[in-house]
ZAMIRO-639701 format. One record per residue: x negated, y, z of N, C-alpha, C, O in turn. Coordinates in steps of 0.1 Angstrom, whole numbers, plus 5000, padded with zeros to 4 digits. Atoms other than C-alpha are relative to their C-alpha. Layout:
BEGIN
XYZXYZXYZXYZ
...
***
This chain:
BEGIN
499449914989638085615622500550124993499850214988
499449895007640585855608500850095010502050095011
499449904991641186115636500050134994498950184990
499949885008642386435621499650135008499650135020
500249874995641486795626501150094997501650094986
498949905002644087065630499450124993498350164997
500649895007643587365607500150135008499450235004
499949874992644487625634498650045005497849965008
501349944995641687855647500350025015501350065019
500049964986640887895684499750155001498850204994
500349864997640988245697498650025006498449965017
501449984995637288345702499950115010500450225007
500349894990636288545733499250104993498450074984
500749885006634988885724498549985001498049945012
501550015000631288865714499549864998498349854997
500550135003631188495708499549984986500250034977
500750015013628888405679500949934990501649834994
499350065011630388315646499449874996499949804987
500750135003627988015645500949895005500749775001
499150114995630687825664501149964990501650054983
498950055008633187605645500849915008500449865019
499150084992636187415657499849854996499849814985
500250155002635687035662500649935012500949985022
499650094989636886745682498749945006497849904999
501250054994634386625708500449915012501549915017
499950094989633886365735498649975006497749944998
501350044994631086305760499949855001500849785005
500350155000629585955756498949975010497850035008
501150044991627585795784499249894993499649814986
501050105006624485595775500449865005501249845014
499650144997624685215777500949944989500949994978
499150065010627284995760501050104994501450094983
499049905005629685295757499450074987500150084977
500749945011627185465734499849914988500149944977
500450095011625985165714501249934994501249904982
498850055006629485025710500650104990501050064979
499549905009630585355694499150014988499550024977
500949995011627385375673500249884990500249914978
499750115009627985025659501350014993501449984981
498749985007631585105652499950104989500550084978
500149905010630685415633499249954988499549984976
500850065011627985225613500949914992500949914979
499250105007630484945605501150074991501550014981
498949945007633185195593499550104990500350164983
500549905009630885425573500349954985500249834982
499650035014631885435536499050064990498850004979
500849935010629385675519498650025005497749984997
501349974996626385785540499849985015500750005022
500450014986624585725573498650075001497750044993
501349954996621785935588499749965015500649995023
500450024987619985815619498650045002497749994995
501449944998616986015632499850005015500650055023
500250024985615485935666498550005003497649984994
501449994995612285975686499449865002498349834997
500450144998611985615698500949904994502149914996
499350115005613085315679499249875002498149864997
500750134997612084975694500749894993502049894992
499450115007612684655675500249895011499849775008
499550094990613984485707501449964997501849984985
498650055003617484335710500950114995501650104986
499249895004619084675708499650054986500550074977
500449955013616984795679500349904988500749944977
499650105010617584465660501550004997501949994985
498650005002621284485665500450124991501250114982
499849885008621384845652499549984986500250024976
500650025013619084745623500849914992501049934980
499250095008621284455613501350074995501750054984
498849935004624384675612499750104989500550124980
500549915010622484935592499849934987500149974976
500350085012621384665568501349954993501449964981
498750035006624984545563500650124993501250104983
499449885006626084895556499350034987499950064977
500849975013623284945530500449904989500549934978
499650105010624284615513501450014994501749964984
498649975006627884725509500150134993501250184989
500049895009626785035491499950145007499950245001
500249884993626385295519498650054999497749975000
501449945001623385525515499650025015500150115022
500450004986621485475548498550065000497650024993
501349934998618585705559499649985014500350035023
500550024987616485615589498750065002497750034995
501349934998613785855601499750005015500550035024
500550024986611785785633498750075002497950094992
501249934997608985965650498849914998498849805003
501150085003605585845638499149965011498349875010
500850034989603985845672500849925010500449815014
499250074990606785735696500549874995500849785003
499550125005607985465673499049914992499349834984
501050075008604685335660499949855004499249784997
500150144996605185005678501049914991501049794992
499150085009607884905652499149914991498149944986
500850105007606684585636500250014985501250064980
499949995015605884565599501149914994501849954985
498950085005608284265594501450075001502250064992
498749934998611184475609500250114989501250124983
499949895010610384775586500249944986501049994978
499950065013609984545555501549954998502049964987
498650065001613384375563501050114997501950094988
499049905002615384695565499850074986500750114980
500349945013613584845534500549914989501149964979
499650105010614284525514501550004999502149974988
498550005000617984565523500550134994501750144991
499549875007618084915507500050125009500550225005
500049884991617685135538498850094996497750044995
501149915002615685445531499350035014500050095022
500749994987613085445559498750074999498050054989
501349945000610185655568499750055014500650085022
500549944987608085775598499950154998499450204988
500349864999607986145607498650015005498449985017
501450004996604286195608499550135006499750235001
500749884995602286425630498850034992498549964982
501249965007599086595619499049895001498449844992
500950114997596886335636500649915010501349965019
499550094990597786025655499249875001498649834991
500550134998596485705669500949945011501950005015
499250064989597785465695499950085013500850075021
500249934988596385685722500050164999499950235009
500249865002596286035707501050054990501349994980
499049945009598686275691499850154999499550215009
500049855001598486625677501050044989501049984978
499049955010601286805659501449985006501649925016
498750004995604986845664500649864999500349784990
499350135000607186545673501550024995502150124998
498650015003610586455659500749955013500849835014
499550044987612286455693501549995000502149935010
498650014999615886485684500649864997499949784991
499350135001618386195685501450034994502250095000
498849965007621186225659500449894991499649824985
499350095009623586005640501150074993501950135000
498949945008625886125612500549904990499749844983
499550095010628185915591501150084992502050154997
498949955010630286025560500250155002501350204999
499949864998629586395568501150055009501450175010
498949974992632386385593499849965015500450035024
500150054986631386195625498550015004497649984996
501449994996628186255645499949985015500849995023
500450014986626486175678498750075002497750054994
501249924997623886415693499849995015500750025023
500350004986622186365726498549975003497650014996
501450034996619086225743499749854999498749805004
500150154999619585845737499249954988499649974977
500950075010616885655718500649864997501549815004
499550145003617385315702499049905006497949875001
500950094992615885085728500949945011501949995015
499350074989616984835755500150095013501050085020
500049924988616085095781501350095002501750135012
498849915000619185305771501349914999502449974997
498950095002621484995768500249915012499449915022
499750094989623084745792499649854996500449774995
500450135005620984445781498949935009498949815009
501250064993617984395805500349955014499449915021
499750044987619884305836500050125010500450105022
500149884992619284655850500950114994501250104981
499249895006621484965845499250084990498050104993
500849925010620485175815499650135006500150185016
500349874996618685495819501250104999502050084990
498949915000621085775827499950104989498950184989
500149915011621685965795501450024994502449944996
498749975006624486115774499950054986498850094981
500049945013625486215739501450064998502350035005
498849945004628186425724500549954987499849964977
499450055013630486265698500850124994501650185002
499249895007631886525673500649954987500049874980
499350015013634286525644500350144995500850225003
499649875006634686825621498850064993497950004988
501049925008632687105605498649985004497749984996
501450014995629687065627499349874995498149874994
500650135006629186705614499450034987498349974983
500649975013628586845579498750085002497850064995
501249934997626087095593498949915004497749935000
501050094995624286815611499549914988498349884988
500450085011624286605579499150084991498150024986
500949915008622686895560498750015006497649994999
501249994992620086925587499249874998498049874996
500650135002619386545584499449994986498249944985
500550015014618986565546498750084999497750044993
501249915001616586865549498849955007497749965003
501150054992614586705576499449874993498249864993
500450125008614386375556499150044989498149984986
500849955012613086575526498850095004498150134995
501149924996610686775546500350154998499350234996
499649865003612587105541499450064988498750164988
500549955012611787155505500550144997501750164999
499549865002611987525494501050014989501950104990
499049995012613987455462501249915002501949894992
498850084998616587225477501250085003501550125015
498949914998619587445472501349945006501850005015
498950074994622387195479499749865003499049794995
500250134996622286875498501349924996502349974993
498850085002624586575491501250035009502350025006
498949974990626486665523500850124995502050134997
499349875004627287015509500949984988501850064985
499250035012628586855477501249915002501949884993
499050104997630886615495501150075007500950165016
498949954993634386705506500549915010500949805007
499650094989635186555540501549974999502350054995
498550045000638486355543500650075012500150065023
499349944989640986545564501449945001502149934990
498650044999644286415578500750095011500150205014
499249914992646886565602500349945014501349985020
499750054987646586365634499850115011498950205009
500149894990647086585665498849995009498149895009
501150004991644386685689499550145002499850234994
500549874997642686985705498650024995497749944998
501349975005639687145688499250085010499850165018
500949924991636687285707499050074992498650024981
501049925008634187545696498649945003498149935014
501350064999630787395689499050064990499450114979
501049965009627487515674498849925001498549875012
501350075001624187355664498950095004498950215000
501249924995620987475681498849924998498749805001
501250075003617487385671498850085006498750205007
501449954997613887435683499149934990499049814990
500950065009611287385656499050124996499450214989
500949885002608187615656499650024985499450134981
500449985014607387545619501150084993500850164984
498949945006610887665609500350135007501350205004
499849884992610587955634501450005007502150105008
498750014993613587825654499749985015498949905019
500150014985613787875692501450025006501550095016
498649974997617587865695500449935013501149995021
499650074987617887605724499450085012500150105022
500649924989615487805746500850125002501050165013
499249874999617588115738501349975007501850055014
498750044994620787925748499849995015500650055023
500250014986619287845782499850135006500450165017
500349874994618088195788501350085000501650165009
498749935001621488345776500949955011501650045018
499150054989623388115800499650055014500450085022
500549964987621188195829500250155002500650195013
499849854999621388575822501550035002501950125010
498649975000625188565818500849935011502049965013
499350084990626088325846500550095011499850195015
499449924990628388475872500349915013500349975024
499650084988629388175895499149885001498549865012
500750124998627587845888499249964988499549994976
500850075010624887675868499749865005499249845016
500350144997624487295868499149954989499549954977
500950065010621487135851499749865004499349835015
500550144999620786765846498949994990499150014978
501249995009617286725832498949915005498649905016
501350074997614386485830498850094996499050184988
501249925003610886625829500250155002499950234993
499649864998611986955845498850075005498450075017
501149914997608987185844500150134992499450154982
499749885007610287515833498850104998498050115007
501049905003608087775816500350125008501350135015
499949874992607588125830501450074998502050115008
498849935003610588275813501349945006502150015013
498850074995613288015822499950005016500950025022
500150004985611887985858500450145006501050145016
499649864995612188365863501550024999502150085008
498649985001615688365850500849915009501949965014
499350094989616688075873500050085013501050085020
500149934987615388275903500950135000501550165010
499249885001617088595891501549975001502250045008
498650044999620388415887500449975014501450005019
499850044986620088265921500150125009500950135019
500049884992619288605936501250094999501550165008
498849925001622388765922501349925004502449965002
498950074994624488495939500649884992501649824996
499650125008624888225912499649875007498449865011
500350134994625087875927499449914990500049884980
500750085010622487665909499749875006499249855017
500250144996622387285912499249944988499649944977
500850075010619587095894499949855004499549825015
500150144998619686715891498949944992498849964980
501250065007616386535883500049865004500749805012
500250144998615186185883499249985013498350065016
500850034988613986035916498749934997497749945005
501250065005611385845896499950024985500950034979
500249965014609885915862499349884993498549814999
500750105008608785685834498650054997497749974993
501349945002605785925831499550035014499950135020
500449994986603985885864499650135005499950175017
500549874995602386225866501150115001500950215008
499049895001605686415860500750025014500950135018
499249984988607486345893499250085011499850185016
500749914991604686485916499950144995499950245003
500049865005604386785893501350075002501350195005
498749934998608086855895500150035015500650145018
499849984986607986825933499150125005499450185015
500949894996605187085934500850144999500550235007
499249885001607787355924501350005008502050105008
498850014992610487235948500150125010501250185012
499949894990609587485975500450134995501250205001
499749875006609787785952501550004997502250104999
498650015003613287665941500850015012501850085013
499350004987614487595976500050145007501050185013
500149864994613287935988501050094994501450195001
499049925007615688085963501449945000502249984992
498750064998618587875974500549924988501749914986
499650095011618587655943500049865005499149815011
499950144995619887305951499349904991499449924979
500750115007617887005941500549875004500649845016
499650144998619086645937499149914992498849944981
500850115007617086335928500949884998501449825008
499250125003618986055910499349875004498149865002
500650124994618385715926500249874993499549784995
499650135005620085445906499049944989498749824989
500950045011617685435876499350124996499450235002
500749885005615585675855501050094994501850044986
499249895006617385995846499350054987498250094988
500649965013616886085809500850114993500450164983
499149915007619786315801499650145001498750185009
500349865001619686685792501250084998501750094986
498749925001622786895800499950125009499350125019
499949884992623387245812501450054999501950074988
498749945000626787385822500050145007499450155018
499949874994627487755829501450045003502250054994
498749944996630387885849501249914996502349964996
498950095005632487575838500750064988501950034986
499549945012632987775806499349954987500049934977
500750045012630287655782498949915005498549905017
501050104996627587385781499149984988499550024976
500950045011624687265760499549865003499249825015
500450134998623586905755499249954987499450004976
500850055012620986725733498749945005498649875015
501350064997617286635733499050095008497950055011
500949904995615786945748499849995015500749995023
500450004986613886915781499650145004499150214996
500449874995613287215803498550005003498149995014
501549984998609487245797499550054987500250074977
500649935012607087405772499849914988499749964977
500150095012606787095750501250014992501150024979
498849995007610387115741500250154995500750174984
499949865003610187495740499250044988499650124979
501049955010607187525717499449904990498849944980
500750105009606087195701500949914993500849894981
499150105006608786935695501150064992501550174994
498849965008611586945670501249955009501349835012
498950034990614686955693501450044994501450124985
498749985005618386945686501050005012501149905019
498949994990621287055709501350044994501350104983
498749955004624987125706500550085012500550045023
499449924990626487415725501549994998502149984987
498550015000630187385735500650115008500250145019
499249904992632487675744501449965001502249974992
498650044997635587535760500149985015499549895020
500050004986636487595796500449875006499849825015
499650134995638387275801499049894999498849815008
501050105002635787055786498750025009498249935015
501249964992632887235803500349975015499449925022
499750034986634687205837500049855003499649815013
500050154998635186825832498549955001498249875009
501450055000631386785825499450055013498649975019
500549954987630587005855500449915012499649885020
499550094990632786785877499249865000498949815010
500750125002631086475863498650015006498149925013
501449984995627586615871500050015015499149965022
499949984985628686715906500249875006499749845017
499750134994629986365912498749915000498549845009
501250075000626686215901499150055011498449975017
500949944990624786455924500549955014499649925022
499550034986626986365954500049855003499949815014
499950154997627285985949498749924996498549825003
501250085005624085875931498750075002497750024998
501349934998621486125943499850025015500750015023
500349944986619786245975499750144998499050184988
500349855001619686615981498650025006498349985017
501349964995616186755986500150135007500650235001
500049884992615987006014498650035005497749965003
501349964994613187196031499649905010498449875012
500350094989613486956060499549864994498549804999
500450125007613186656036498650014995497849914997
501349985005610086796021499050005011497949945010
500950004989608486866054499749865006498549835010
500250134995608986506064499249914991498449834995
500650095010607886346032498650054994497849964991
501349955006604986576020498950015010498950095019
501249994992601686506037499150104992499350134981
501049915007598686736029499549934988499350004978
500650075012597286466006501150004989500750024977
498950015010600686425988500150144993500350154981
499849865005600886805984498850034990499050104980
501249985009597286805969500349924987499949974976
499750085013598386525944501050084992500950094980
499049935007601486735935499450124993499750154981
500649885006599387045929499149964988499150024978
500950045011596786855908500849954988500549984977
499150045011599586695888500650114992500650124980
499449885006601287025882499050084991499250124980
501049935008598087195871499549934988499249994978
500550085011596986915849501150004988500750024977
499050005010600386905831500150144994500350164982
499949875005600387285828498850024990499050094980
501249995009596887265812500349934987500049984976
499750085012598086995788501050074992500950074979
499049925007601187195779499450124993499750144981
500749895006598987495773499249964988499250024977
500950055011596587295752500849964987500449994976
499250055011599287145730501050104994501550084983
499049905005601487455727499350134997500050224990
500649885002598987735726500050044985500350154981
500149975014598387705688501450034994501550134986
498649985006602187685681500550145004501150214996
499549874995602887995702499350124993499850234993
500849895006600188195683500450024985500050124979
499749995014601788135649500950124997501750155006
499249885002603288445633501549974997502350064994
***
């Protein structure tokens, strides 16, 4: 894939961070669109591949991706596969041995303690693919049939951002450092020693920056992006998010933004793969509705995407869920995009999803659906999740 970058610079709005670089981008929807592109990038890789993900299942989708990675390794591409040691512990030994025998560098990202039923320590929650220091995919899509069009049911609703340009090299550096465990004496990575191929094909560049949350590395950048967008919003905020249980700070900023006249629309899943989450989310609906925040529940399948758009000017997308686990415990990765045209397109897409594939939750809807018993279940679910979040994040938040 030889799509060129133009050398010209985009005029940066006053005050915009220098962390942004110019890149070509495209929003990729989960399902075959995502996995077809992923396979294409693997097949065309010449030098290096990094794939780091939270869940890797050795089902049909995982085996297909594994076979393509194996072919890449056998033709001389350096392939690195890093998966979370808890969420991907169901990977079979034969699958792991097969890819390692083919020359793939594979390892689990290990928590402090884990078993089949218990986990303590940070999780590798980001989902990233980088090839040849030039092409990358960042989003919320894991390697599993659930995110693909294979099971006879529509895939979970999710998205990734495809990027070409300088940000891909930054992502490659991050992958190498994560793979190596962030060694203190690692001055230059192979990505930084490689000169990306550049040609002169036309196209419009967009401003993109990498954002991370990782309590060990003292990174809380994605949470800061959400807070900055909420504080600076003037007209609209649109959020698509699974597991939407905002902490105190983000919840307060949501309400403050709504009170100053910002139209806020939140799209959540109508059903969750984690049973306790949906009633816990519904417990906070009344508070949101009282502040004129619109709520939509996606109906077609499980919603797993994580996107926020502010004023149709800027957006963020990645692995970050709006809850305290993403804020304080997991390793998360997002990309922020500053480009009015692109952000407007994404905002229109999210609005279309809300209007065509969701039901709007209103006060009247809640009054009809919520019995006293259901309200009690929602309260109990919310308090239990809040306690668990506190239990698993208290230590992390106390670190200097």
